[in-house]
A tleap script that builds the chain and sets N, CA, C and O, in Angstrom:
source leaprc.protein.ff14SB
mol = sequence {
  NMET SER LYS LYS LEU TYR VAL GLY ASN LEU
  PRO TYR SER ALA THR ASP GLN SER LEU ALA
  ASP ALA PHE ALA GLU CYS GLY ASP VAL GLU
  SER ALA LYS VAL ILE MET ASP ARG GLU THR
  GLY ARG SER LYS GLY PHE ALA PHE VAL GLU
  MET SER THR ALA GLU GLU ALA ALA GLU ALA
  ILE LYS ARG PHE ASN GLY ALA GLN LEU ASP
  GLY ARG ALA VAL THR VAL ASN GLU ALA LYS
  PRO GLN GLU PRO ARG SER GLY GLY GLY SER
  ARG GLY GLY TYR ASN ASN ARG ARG SER CTYR
}
set mol.1.N position { 1.198 -1.000 0.070 }
set mol.1.CA position { 0.126 0.063 -0.186 }
set mol.1.C position { 0.643 1.315 -0.182 }
set mol.1.O position { 1.782 1.416 0.273 }
set mol.2.N position { 0.023 2.440 -0.630 }
set mol.2.CA position { 1.202 3.380 -0.489 }
set mol.2.C position { 1.446 4.198 0.836 }
set mol.2.O position { 1.182 3.635 1.899 }
set mol.3.N position { 1.770 5.058 0.843 }
set mol.3.CA position { 2.181 5.729 1.995 }
set mol.3.C position { 1.046 6.724 1.912 }
set mol.3.O position { 0.297 6.968 2.857 }
set mol.4.N position { 0.954 7.386 0.495 }
set mol.4.CA position { 0.500 8.979 -0.038 }
set mol.4.C position { -1.151 8.566 0.250 }
set mol.4.O position { -1.692 7.462 0.195 }
set mol.5.N position { -1.647 9.751 0.538 }
set mol.5.CA position { -3.196 9.450 0.711 }
set mol.5.C position { -4.079 10.944 0.504 }
set mol.5.O position { -3.911 12.002 1.110 }
set mol.6.N position { -5.101 10.603 -0.608 }
set mol.6.CA position { -5.955 11.957 -0.786 }
set mol.6.C position { -6.722 11.687 -0.220 }
set mol.6.O position { -7.182 10.620 0.186 }
set mol.7.N position { -7.045 13.102 -0.095 }
set mol.7.CA position { -8.159 13.856 0.937 }
set mol.7.C position { -8.837 14.393 0.278 }
set mol.7.O position { -8.320 15.183 -0.513 }
set mol.8.N position { -10.292 14.232 0.278 }
set mol.8.CA position { -11.430 14.655 -0.260 }
set mol.8.C position { -12.530 15.604 0.292 }
set mol.8.O position { -12.993 15.413 1.416 }
set mol.9.N position { -12.916 16.547 -0.437 }
set mol.9.CA position { -14.346 16.985 0.394 }
set mol.9.C position { -13.728 17.827 1.723 }
set mol.9.O position { -14.345 17.831 2.788 }
set mol.10.N position { -12.674 18.411 1.581 }
set mol.10.CA position { -12.150 19.437 2.504 }
set mol.10.C position { -13.115 20.427 2.719 }
set mol.10.O position { -14.045 20.728 1.970 }
set mol.11.N position { -12.717 21.069 4.169 }
set mol.11.CA position { -13.257 22.394 4.294 }
set mol.11.C position { -12.378 23.383 3.355 }
set mol.11.O position { -11.258 23.243 2.862 }
set mol.12.N position { -13.267 24.371 3.304 }
set mol.12.CA position { -11.973 25.652 2.399 }
set mol.12.C position { -11.016 26.192 3.511 }
set mol.12.O position { -10.109 26.973 3.221 }
set mol.13.N position { -11.319 25.593 5.282 }
set mol.13.CA position { -10.697 26.544 5.929 }
set mol.13.C position { -9.476 25.382 6.497 }
set mol.13.O position { -8.982 25.405 7.624 }
set mol.14.N position { -9.227 24.628 5.672 }
set mol.14.CA position { -8.343 23.682 5.831 }
set mol.14.C position { -7.310 24.183 5.445 }
set mol.14.O position { -7.302 25.020 4.543 }
set mol.15.N position { -6.084 23.711 6.137 }
set mol.15.CA position { -4.325 24.467 5.871 }
set mol.15.C position { -3.443 22.915 5.778 }
set mol.15.O position { -4.057 21.953 6.240 }
set mol.16.N position { -2.581 22.752 5.424 }
set mol.16.CA position { -1.486 22.421 5.179 }
set mol.16.C position { -0.549 21.910 6.837 }
set mol.16.O position { 0.434 21.187 6.999 }
set mol.17.N position { -1.335 22.612 7.742 }
set mol.17.CA position { -0.851 22.636 9.180 }
set mol.17.C position { -2.030 21.832 9.959 }
set mol.17.O position { -1.995 20.776 10.589 }
set mol.18.N position { -3.011 22.672 9.693 }
set mol.18.CA position { -4.203 21.743 10.494 }
set mol.18.C position { -4.335 20.068 10.089 }
set mol.18.O position { -4.523 19.180 10.921 }
set mol.19.N position { -4.216 19.901 8.876 }
set mol.19.CA position { -4.543 18.696 8.212 }
set mol.19.C position { -3.194 18.112 8.499 }
set mol.19.O position { -3.472 16.915 8.575 }
set mol.20.N position { -1.962 18.208 8.696 }
set mol.20.CA position { -1.018 17.552 9.579 }
set mol.20.C position { -0.995 17.237 10.816 }
set mol.20.O position { -0.418 16.284 11.339 }
set mol.21.N position { -1.907 18.395 11.501 }
set mol.21.CA position { -1.853 18.263 13.255 }
set mol.21.C position { -2.903 16.940 12.908 }
set mol.21.O position { -2.382 15.833 13.044 }
set mol.22.N position { -4.063 16.966 12.554 }
set mol.22.CA position { -5.146 16.137 12.176 }
set mol.22.C position { -4.724 14.801 12.330 }
set mol.22.O position { -4.772 14.010 13.272 }
set mol.23.N position { -4.160 14.723 10.800 }
set mol.23.CA position { -3.181 13.188 10.764 }
set mol.23.C position { -2.385 12.534 11.830 }
set mol.23.O position { -2.036 11.381 12.086 }
set mol.24.N position { -2.218 13.798 12.395 }
set mol.24.CA position { -0.661 12.915 13.357 }
set mol.24.C position { -1.287 12.189 14.465 }
set mol.24.O position { -0.691 11.430 15.231 }
set mol.25.N position { -2.311 12.428 14.487 }
set mol.25.CA position { -2.810 10.995 15.396 }
set mol.25.C position { -2.730 9.795 14.829 }
set mol.25.O position { -2.748 8.858 15.628 }
set mol.26.N position { -2.655 9.559 13.830 }
set mol.26.CA position { -2.554 8.368 13.498 }
set mol.26.C position { -0.918 7.800 13.589 }
set mol.26.O position { -0.747 6.637 13.956 }
set mol.27.N position { 0.153 8.573 13.276 }
set mol.27.CA position { 1.062 8.538 13.268 }
set mol.27.C position { 2.049 9.629 12.779 }
set mol.27.O position { 1.752 10.823 12.827 }
set mol.28.N position { 3.468 9.082 12.213 }
set mol.28.CA position { 4.180 10.064 11.765 }
set mol.28.C position { 4.223 10.672 10.290 }
set mol.28.O position { 4.812 10.092 9.378 }
set mol.29.N position { 3.229 12.473 10.045 }
set mol.29.CA position { 3.255 13.061 9.063 }
set mol.29.C position { 4.526 13.721 8.503 }
set mol.29.O position { 5.150 14.682 8.952 }
set mol.30.N position { 4.847 12.678 6.990 }
set mol.30.CA position { 5.904 13.140 6.598 }
set mol.30.C position { 5.881 14.732 5.716 }
set mol.30.O position { 6.848 15.479 5.567 }
set mol.31.N position { 4.481 14.945 5.220 }
set mol.31.CA position { 3.574 16.050 4.103 }
set mol.31.C position { 2.563 15.944 4.220 }
set mol.31.O position { 2.060 14.831 4.373 }
set mol.32.N position { 1.986 16.852 4.200 }
set mol.32.CA position { 0.586 17.478 3.981 }
set mol.32.C position { 0.234 18.548 3.199 }
set mol.32.O position { 0.694 19.603 3.636 }
set mol.33.N position { -0.455 18.660 2.142 }
set mol.33.CA position { -0.806 19.778 1.176 }
set mol.33.C position { -1.819 19.948 0.711 }
set mol.33.O position { -2.363 19.112 -0.011 }
set mol.34.N position { -2.175 20.753 0.928 }
set mol.34.CA position { -3.589 21.282 0.412 }
set mol.34.C position { -3.530 22.165 -0.903 }
set mol.34.O position { -2.944 23.241 -1.026 }
set mol.35.N position { -4.430 21.320 -2.081 }
set mol.35.CA position { -3.744 21.734 -3.059 }
set mol.35.C position { -4.495 23.150 -3.496 }
set mol.35.O position { -5.669 22.854 -3.722 }
set mol.36.N position { -4.299 24.468 -3.688 }
set mol.36.CA position { -4.844 25.690 -3.869 }
set mol.36.C position { -5.196 26.035 -5.937 }
set mol.36.O position { -4.741 25.510 -6.952 }
set mol.37.N position { -5.971 26.896 -5.745 }
set mol.37.CA position { -6.040 27.147 -6.836 }
set mol.37.C position { -5.297 28.694 -7.002 }
set mol.37.O position { -5.295 29.610 -6.179 }
set mol.38.N position { -4.525 28.638 -8.675 }
set mol.38.CA position { -3.685 28.989 -8.785 }
set mol.38.C position { -4.181 30.326 -8.927 }
set mol.38.O position { -3.409 31.267 -8.746 }
set mol.39.N position { -5.520 30.541 -9.264 }
set mol.39.CA position { -6.046 32.060 -9.512 }
set mol.39.C position { -6.343 32.905 -9.064 }
set mol.39.O position { -6.088 34.075 -9.347 }
set mol.40.N position { -7.134 32.339 -8.020 }
set mol.40.CA position { -7.977 32.175 -6.971 }
set mol.40.C position { -6.985 32.369 -5.475 }
set mol.40.O position { -7.166 33.361 -4.769 }
set mol.41.N position { -6.133 31.502 -5.173 }
set mol.41.CA position { -5.713 31.338 -3.896 }
set mol.41.C position { -6.564 30.910 -3.113 }
set mol.41.O position { -6.527 31.334 -1.958 }
set mol.42.N position { -7.763 29.779 -3.564 }
set mol.42.CA position { -8.391 29.577 -2.555 }
set mol.42.C position { -8.690 27.887 -2.551 }
set mol.42.O position { -8.832 27.153 -3.529 }
set mol.43.N position { -8.724 27.620 -1.430 }
set mol.43.CA position { -8.821 25.525 -1.600 }
set mol.43.C position { -9.412 25.043 -2.811 }
set mol.43.O position { -10.371 25.544 -3.398 }
set mol.44.N position { -8.724 23.978 -3.148 }
set mol.44.CA position { -9.215 23.256 -4.248 }
set mol.44.C position { -10.467 22.170 -3.413 }
set mol.44.O position { -11.322 21.538 -4.034 }
set mol.45.N position { -10.347 22.165 -2.284 }
set mol.45.CA position { -11.209 21.035 -1.767 }
set mol.45.C position { -10.360 19.786 -1.440 }
set mol.45.O position { -10.740 19.305 -0.372 }
set mol.46.N position { -9.651 19.307 -1.827 }
set mol.46.CA position { -8.358 18.319 -1.716 }
set mol.46.C position { -7.170 18.188 -1.379 }
set mol.46.O position { -6.531 18.045 -2.421 }
set mol.47.N position { -6.515 18.156 -0.526 }
set mol.47.CA position { -5.600 17.642 -0.655 }
set mol.47.C position { -4.687 16.286 -0.455 }
set mol.47.O position { -5.284 15.269 -0.807 }
set mol.48.N position { -3.565 16.110 -0.035 }
set mol.48.CA position { -2.709 14.906 0.066 }
set mol.48.C position { -1.760 15.020 1.309 }
set mol.48.O position { -1.208 16.031 1.745 }
set mol.49.N position { -1.702 13.609 1.815 }
set mol.49.CA position { -0.887 13.180 2.759 }
set mol.49.C position { 0.091 12.316 2.332 }
set mol.49.O position { 0.092 11.520 1.393 }
set mol.50.N position { 0.849 12.559 3.079 }
set mol.50.CA position { 1.876 11.623 2.977 }
set mol.50.C position { 2.309 10.858 4.685 }
set mol.50.O position { 2.824 11.490 5.607 }
set mol.51.N position { 1.985 9.622 4.712 }
set mol.51.CA position { 2.354 9.003 6.289 }
set mol.51.C position { 3.796 8.582 5.808 }
set mol.51.O position { 4.294 8.468 4.688 }
set mol.52.N position { 4.294 8.385 7.142 }
set mol.52.CA position { 5.773 7.294 7.591 }
set mol.52.C position { 5.857 6.016 7.113 }
set mol.52.O position { 6.917 5.813 6.521 }
set mol.53.N position { 5.048 5.003 7.167 }
set mol.53.CA position { 4.752 3.934 6.578 }
set mol.53.C position { 3.167 3.495 6.214 }
set mol.53.O position { 2.222 4.279 6.304 }
set mol.54.N position { 3.049 1.942 5.742 }
set mol.54.CA position { 1.834 1.810 5.088 }
set mol.54.C position { 0.620 1.789 6.208 }
set mol.54.O position { -0.567 2.000 5.959 }
set mol.55.N position { 1.156 1.503 7.422 }
set mol.55.CA position { 0.441 0.984 8.477 }
set mol.55.C position { -0.431 2.261 8.965 }
set mol.55.O position { -1.594 2.424 9.334 }
set mol.56.N position { 0.893 3.219 8.756 }
set mol.56.CA position { 0.322 4.421 9.262 }
set mol.56.C position { -1.060 5.158 8.138 }
set mol.56.O position { -2.052 5.818 8.448 }
set mol.57.N position { -0.716 4.834 7.216 }
set mol.57.CA position { -1.622 4.822 6.080 }
set mol.57.C position { -2.801 4.379 6.445 }
set mol.57.O position { -3.861 5.004 6.419 }
set mol.58.N position { -2.642 3.446 6.739 }
set mol.58.CA position { -3.945 2.522 6.335 }
set mol.58.C position { -4.847 2.806 7.802 }
set mol.58.O position { -5.990 2.365 7.681 }
set mol.59.N position { -4.639 3.313 8.880 }
set mol.59.CA position { -4.673 3.924 10.134 }
set mol.59.C position { -5.439 4.876 9.499 }
set mol.59.O position { -6.566 4.604 9.085 }
set mol.60.N position { -4.912 6.030 9.373 }
set mol.60.CA position { -5.577 7.260 8.368 }
set mol.60.C position { -6.554 7.256 7.920 }
set mol.60.O position { -7.486 8.034 8.123 }
set mol.61.N position { -6.451 5.729 6.740 }
set mol.61.CA position { -7.577 5.990 6.058 }
set mol.61.C position { -9.205 5.127 7.001 }
set mol.61.O position { -10.387 5.319 6.718 }
set mol.62.N position { -8.751 4.400 7.882 }
set mol.62.CA position { -10.056 3.511 8.792 }
set mol.62.C position { -10.278 5.103 9.773 }
set mol.62.O position { -11.420 5.227 10.216 }
set mol.63.N position { -9.422 6.109 10.068 }
set mol.63.CA position { -9.954 6.697 11.200 }
set mol.63.C position { -10.132 7.821 10.385 }
set mol.63.O position { -10.812 8.570 11.087 }
set mol.64.N position { -9.879 8.498 9.099 }
set mol.64.CA position { -10.741 9.637 8.821 }
set mol.64.C position { -11.653 9.375 7.481 }
set mol.64.O position { -12.312 10.378 7.206 }
set mol.65.N position { -11.820 8.478 6.744 }
set mol.65.CA position { -12.813 8.186 5.738 }
set mol.65.C position { -13.892 8.178 6.426 }
set mol.65.O position { -14.251 7.298 7.208 }
set mol.66.N position { -14.859 9.910 5.944 }
set mol.66.CA position { -16.024 9.565 6.407 }
set mol.66.C position { -16.195 10.365 7.151 }
set mol.66.O position { -17.364 10.704 7.335 }
set mol.67.N position { -15.257 10.947 7.822 }
set mol.67.CA position { -14.834 11.489 9.617 }
set mol.67.C position { -15.726 12.984 9.117 }
set mol.67.O position { -16.073 13.251 7.966 }
set mol.68.N position { -15.959 13.827 10.368 }
set mol.68.CA position { -16.149 15.072 9.838 }
set mol.68.C position { -15.309 15.702 9.853 }
set mol.68.O position { -14.560 15.164 10.667 }
set mol.69.N position { -14.604 17.003 9.304 }
set mol.69.CA position { -13.670 18.045 9.652 }
set mol.69.C position { -14.401 19.031 9.312 }
set mol.69.O position { -15.150 19.088 8.337 }
set mol.70.N position { -14.132 20.114 10.389 }
set mol.70.CA position { -15.148 21.244 10.210 }
set mol.70.C position { -16.148 21.004 9.381 }
set mol.70.O position { -16.101 21.516 8.263 }
set mol.71.N position { -17.284 20.159 9.764 }
set mol.71.CA position { -18.691 19.738 9.462 }
set mol.71.C position { -18.426 19.150 8.293 }
set mol.71.O position { -19.450 18.616 7.864 }
set mol.72.N position { -17.601 19.024 7.660 }
set mol.72.CA position { -17.899 18.339 6.273 }
set mol.72.C position { -17.014 16.942 6.322 }
set mol.72.O position { -15.874 16.861 6.780 }
set mol.73.N position { -17.832 15.792 5.717 }
set mol.73.CA position { -17.297 14.266 5.833 }
set mol.73.C position { -16.198 14.101 5.001 }
set mol.73.O position { -16.496 13.927 3.819 }
set mol.74.N position { -14.835 14.104 5.312 }
set mol.74.CA position { -13.895 13.793 4.205 }
set mol.74.C position { -13.978 12.515 3.531 }
set mol.74.O position { -14.396 11.501 4.091 }
set mol.75.N position { -13.551 12.563 2.237 }
set mol.75.CA position { -13.094 11.101 1.814 }
set mol.75.C position { -11.250 11.166 1.765 }
set mol.75.O position { -10.543 12.083 1.346 }
set mol.76.N position { -10.919 10.084 2.246 }
set mol.76.CA position { -9.633 9.402 2.425 }
set mol.76.C position { -9.221 8.723 1.889 }
set mol.76.O position { -9.523 7.817 2.666 }
set mol.77.N position { -8.536 8.059 0.869 }
set mol.77.CA position { -8.421 7.020 0.419 }
set mol.77.C position { -6.808 6.845 -0.281 }
set mol.77.O position { -5.931 7.675 -0.046 }
set mol.78.N position { -6.621 5.847 -1.012 }
set mol.78.CA position { -5.017 5.833 -1.040 }
set mol.78.C position { -4.894 6.916 -2.400 }
set mol.78.O position { -5.954 7.095 -2.999 }
set mol.79.N position { -3.916 7.501 -2.817 }
set mol.79.CA position { -3.816 8.443 -3.732 }
set mol.79.C position { -3.628 7.736 -5.006 }
set mol.79.O position { -3.343 6.588 -4.665 }
set mol.80.N position { -3.631 7.787 -6.057 }
set mol.80.CA position { -3.658 7.312 -7.459 }
set mol.80.C position { -2.280 7.645 -7.690 }
set mol.80.O position { -1.815 8.557 -7.007 }
set mol.81.N position { -1.385 6.949 -8.708 }
set mol.81.CA position { -0.423 8.300 -9.941 }
set mol.81.C position { -1.369 9.059 -10.647 }
set mol.81.O position { -2.550 9.000 -10.989 }
set mol.82.N position { -0.445 9.756 -10.728 }
set mol.82.CA position { -0.804 11.108 -11.410 }
set mol.82.C position { -1.069 10.509 -13.409 }
set mol.82.O position { -0.011 10.582 -14.035 }
set mol.83.N position { -1.784 10.212 -13.905 }
set mol.83.CA position { -2.070 9.343 -15.368 }
set mol.83.C position { -1.322 10.094 -16.111 }
set mol.83.O position { -1.784 11.210 -15.871 }
set mol.84.N position { -0.280 10.269 -17.024 }
set mol.84.CA position { 0.211 10.969 -17.840 }
set mol.84.C position { -0.194 11.526 -18.745 }
set mol.84.O position { -0.939 10.929 -19.522 }
set mol.85.N position { 0.276 13.319 -19.033 }
set mol.85.CA position { -1.229 14.073 -20.058 }
set mol.85.C position { -0.518 13.821 -21.342 }
set mol.85.O position { 0.673 13.838 -21.654 }
set mol.86.N position { -1.429 13.624 -21.876 }
set mol.86.CA position { -1.056 13.339 -23.451 }
set mol.86.C position { 0.076 15.145 -23.848 }
set mol.86.O position { 0.657 15.843 -23.017 }
set mol.87.N position { 0.018 15.276 -24.849 }
set mol.87.CA position { 0.859 16.138 -25.867 }
set mol.87.C position { -0.344 16.982 -26.336 }
set mol.87.O position { -0.264 18.202 -26.478 }
set mol.88.N position { -1.824 16.038 -26.643 }
set mol.88.CA position { -2.816 17.112 -26.981 }
set mol.88.C position { -2.834 16.573 -28.710 }
set mol.88.O position { -1.880 16.065 -29.299 }
set mol.89.N position { -4.121 16.840 -29.244 }
set mol.89.CA position { -3.885 16.692 -30.627 }
set mol.89.C position { -4.036 17.589 -31.479 }
set mol.89.O position { -3.988 18.810 -31.327 }
set mol.90.N position { -4.315 16.677 -32.859 }
set mol.90.CA position { -3.898 17.712 -33.872 }
set mol.90.C position { -4.815 19.147 -33.809 }
set mol.90.O position { -5.983 18.880 -33.525 }
set mol.91.N position { -4.630 20.254 -33.957 }
set mol.91.CA position { -5.204 21.529 -33.702 }
set mol.91.C position { -5.974 21.492 -35.547 }
set mol.91.O position { -6.914 22.198 -35.913 }
set mol.92.N position { -5.566 20.932 -36.020 }
set mol.92.CA position { -5.856 21.066 -37.479 }
set mol.92.C position { -5.578 22.333 -38.563 }
set mol.92.O position { -4.489 22.384 -37.991 }
set mol.93.N position { -5.547 22.859 -39.060 }
set mol.93.CA position { -4.989 23.907 -40.040 }
set mol.93.C position { -4.755 22.878 -41.988 }
set mol.93.O position { -5.330 21.921 -42.505 }
set mol.94.N position { -4.045 23.463 -42.259 }
set mol.94.CA position { -3.518 22.808 -43.961 }
set mol.94.C position { -2.695 22.147 -43.787 }
set mol.94.O position { -2.329 21.562 -44.807 }
set mol.95.N position { -2.093 21.891 -42.796 }
set mol.95.CA position { -1.102 20.758 -42.706 }
set mol.95.C position { -1.523 19.409 -42.667 }
set mol.95.O position { -0.531 18.680 -42.653 }
set mol.96.N position { -2.678 18.719 -42.642 }
set mol.96.CA position { -3.325 17.758 -41.919 }
set mol.96.C position { -4.095 17.200 -43.399 }
set mol.96.O position { -4.259 16.007 -43.653 }
set mol.97.N position { -4.538 18.391 -44.334 }
set mol.97.CA position { -5.084 18.042 -45.108 }
set mol.97.C position { -4.094 17.187 -46.080 }
set mol.97.O position { -2.864 17.145 -46.060 }
set mol.98.N position { -5.163 16.412 -47.075 }
set mol.98.CA position { -4.410 15.457 -48.389 }
set mol.98.C position { -4.783 16.529 -49.306 }
set mol.98.O position { -5.712 17.336 -49.290 }
set mol.99.N position { -3.822 16.327 -50.101 }
set mol.99.CA position { -3.636 16.863 -51.703 }
set mol.99.C position { -4.001 15.808 -52.310 }
set mol.99.O position { -3.581 14.671 -52.092 }
set mol.100.N position { -4.987 16.211 -53.285 }
set mol.100.CA position { -5.541 15.193 -54.400 }
set mol.100.C position { -5.135 15.416 -55.768 }
set mol.100.O position { -5.531 14.665 -56.660 }
savepdb mol mol.pdb
quit
Protein backbone atom coordinates (compact mmCIF):
# COMPACT_ATOMS: atom_id res chain seq x y z
CA UNK A 1 0.00 0.00 0.00
CA UNK A 2 1.15 3.48 -0.79
CA UNK A 3 1.97 5.89 2.01
CA UNK A 4 0.46 8.81 0.08
CA UNK A 5 -3.20 9.54 0.73
CA UNK A 6 -5.81 11.55 -1.14
CA UNK A 7 -8.06 13.62 1.13
CA UNK A 8 -11.21 14.96 -0.56
CA UNK A 9 -14.22 17.12 0.34
CA UNK A 10 -12.07 19.25 2.63
CA UNK A 11 -13.50 22.39 4.18
CA UNK A 12 -12.04 25.50 2.54
CA UNK A 13 -10.67 26.51 5.95
CA UNK A 14 -8.26 23.53 5.99
CA UNK A 15 -4.54 24.34 5.87
CA UNK A 16 -1.42 22.22 5.44
CA UNK A 17 -0.73 22.55 9.17
CA UNK A 18 -4.27 21.76 10.36
CA UNK A 19 -4.30 18.65 8.16
CA UNK A 20 -0.88 17.53 9.42
CA UNK A 21 -2.01 18.06 13.01
CA UNK A 22 -5.17 15.99 12.49
CA UNK A 23 -3.42 13.10 10.73
CA UNK A 24 -0.63 13.05 13.36
CA UNK A 25 -3.14 11.12 15.53
CA UNK A 26 -2.43 8.12 13.26
CA UNK A 27 1.36 8.39 13.11
CA UNK A 28 4.21 10.40 11.65
CA UNK A 29 3.09 12.78 8.88
CA UNK A 30 5.87 13.32 6.33
CA UNK A 31 3.95 15.95 4.37
CA UNK A 32 0.51 17.49 4.04
CA UNK A 33 -0.39 19.69 1.07
CA UNK A 34 -3.75 21.35 0.48
CA UNK A 35 -4.11 21.98 -3.26
CA UNK A 36 -4.81 25.64 -4.03
CA UNK A 37 -6.32 27.31 -7.09
CA UNK A 38 -3.55 29.32 -8.78
CA UNK A 39 -5.83 32.16 -9.83
CA UNK A 40 -7.90 32.66 -6.67
CA UNK A 41 -5.46 31.37 -4.04
CA UNK A 42 -8.37 29.44 -2.51
CA UNK A 43 -8.36 25.76 -1.60
CA UNK A 44 -9.66 23.40 -4.28
CA UNK A 45 -11.14 21.23 -1.52
CA UNK A 46 -8.66 18.37 -1.64
CA UNK A 47 -5.18 17.55 -0.39
CA UNK A 48 -2.47 14.92 -0.25
CA UNK A 49 -1.03 13.60 3.00
CA UNK A 50 2.03 11.36 3.14
CA UNK A 51 2.42 9.09 6.15
CA UNK A 52 5.71 7.46 7.26
CA UNK A 53 4.56 3.85 6.90
CA UNK A 54 1.91 1.90 5.02
CA UNK A 55 0.46 0.81 8.38
CA UNK A 56 0.02 4.43 9.48
CA UNK A 57 -1.59 5.22 6.12
CA UNK A 58 -4.04 2.33 6.57
CA UNK A 59 -4.86 3.57 10.07
CA UNK A 60 -5.45 7.11 8.75
CA UNK A 61 -7.85 5.79 6.10
CA UNK A 62 -9.73 3.79 8.73
CA UNK A 63 -9.84 6.74 11.13
CA UNK A 64 -10.65 9.63 8.77
CA UNK A 65 -12.56 8.25 5.75
CA UNK A 66 -16.11 9.52 6.30
CA UNK A 67 -15.12 11.48 9.42
CA UNK A 68 -16.21 15.08 9.97
CA UNK A 69 -13.62 17.85 9.63
CA UNK A 70 -15.09 21.30 10.28
CA UNK A 71 -18.57 19.99 9.47
CA UNK A 72 -17.70 18.16 6.24
CA UNK A 73 -17.47 14.40 5.77
CA UNK A 74 -14.05 13.91 4.19
CA UNK A 75 -12.98 11.15 1.85
CA UNK A 76 -9.61 9.53 2.50
CA UNK A 77 -8.11 6.84 0.31
CA UNK A 78 -4.86 5.73 -1.26
CA UNK A 79 -3.57 8.31 -3.74
CA UNK A 80 -3.42 7.05 -7.30
CA UNK A 81 -0.43 7.94 -9.47
CA UNK A 82 -1.19 10.80 -11.83
CA UNK A 83 -1.96 9.70 -15.37
CA UNK A 84 0.56 11.03 -17.88
CA UNK A 85 -0.91 13.93 -19.79
CA UNK A 86 -1.03 13.58 -23.54
CA UNK A 87 0.61 16.16 -25.72
CA UNK A 88 -2.78 16.96 -27.20
CA UNK A 89 -4.22 16.17 -30.56
CA UNK A 90 -3.89 17.89 -33.87
CA UNK A 91 -5.22 21.40 -33.95
CA UNK A 92 -6.27 21.17 -37.56
CA UNK A 93 -5.12 23.59 -40.18
CA UNK A 94 -3.73 23.01 -43.61
CA UNK A 95 -0.89 20.67 -42.66
CA UNK A 96 -3.19 17.69 -42.18
CA UNK A 97 -5.16 18.03 -45.41
CA UNK A 98 -4.62 15.62 -48.19
CA UNK A 99 -3.75 16.94 -51.59
CA UNK A 100 -5.46 15.10 -54.41
